N, C-alpha and C positions, 0 to 999 in steps of 0.2 A: 296220734302223736303222743307218746309219753313225756308230760310235764311235771316237773319237780318245783315245788313252791316253797319256799322258806321265807317266814317274816315273823318277827317276834311281837308285830302289832296285830291281834287278832281281827280287828274290822278291816283291815287291808288285806288280810289272808282269806277271809270269808268273800270279800268283794272280788278277788281274783278268781276264786273258786268259783263263786256264782256265775260269773259273767263268762267263765272260759269252760263251763261244763256242757260241751257240745261237740258236735262233729267227730264224735267218736274218740275225743280226747280222752286220756287216762290221766288223772290228776292225783297226785300225791302232795298233799299238803301239811304242813310242819308249823307250829307256833313256838315248839320247843328244841334249842340247839341240839341238845345231847339226841333227840329222837332222830332230828333231821341227818345229823352225823352217822348215827347207827343205821339208819335206812341206805343212806348213799353208800356207805361201807358194805353193807350186807346184800343188798339188792342184786339180784341176777339180771335185771331188766337194765337195758341201757337207756338213759335219760336222753331224749330228743331236744329239750329245751330246759333250761334250769332258770328259774327267776329267783334271785337270792338277796336277802336283805344284806346289805353290804356292811352295816356296821351294827353292832349290839352295845350299847352304853358306849359309842363313840369310838369302838375299836375295830378296823377293817379287817382284821386278821381273820374273823369268824366267817365272813362271806368268801375270803380268798382260800380259806382251809377247804371249804365246802366245794368251792370252784375246782379246786385240785383234784379232789375225790372223785367228782362227777367227770372232770377230763379224763382221769387215768382209766375210767370204766368205758368210756366213749370220747376218744379225741376230737370227733366231728360235732359233739354237742354245742349247741348255741347256747352260752351262758350270759344272762342279764343280770348284772347288780344294780338292784334297786336300792338307793340310799337317799337318806336326809343329810348325808355327811360328804356331799361331793367333793368340797374342798380338800378333803384328805387324798383325794386320787390324783394320779398324774398319768400323762398319755404312756410312759414306759411302763407303769405297772399294768394299766389296761392291756398293752401290747404283749408284756410278758407272760399274763396268766391267760391272755386271748379271750378277753370279756368285753362286752358291752357296758356302758353307764347309762342308767335313766335315774333322774331325781325325783324324788317324792317331793309333792305330790303328783305333779303332773305325769309323770313316768307311768303311774298305774293306769291311766286313762290310755296312754300310748300303747301300753301291753294290750289291754283290754280291746283296743280297736285293733290290733293285729290279730290276735289269738283268740278273740272272744267270739261271743254271737249277737252283738248288738246290730 
């Protein structure tokens, strides 16, 4: 499974990569938004699962832009927005972008339990 992970918090990114590096998963992890965008735009590989930090400095547009790029390459990709700013989201937005929402910090454990090696 090809898994794209973007989180601007290095500790969260490191934990996700550490616990998801198994079962043949191909992991692409980014802490820098510009590098994540470049990879998503330029990648020839379709991403199966994207775990995207929903907000950088309180702006949800960051996660939604990444989600849109990934979705354009693979309409069937599963995209999970991981955020500490869930109050900035609404059902219409989640449905429009076809994304799931997980709140930090508990959502990290949910993701690891589903895709990880624990």
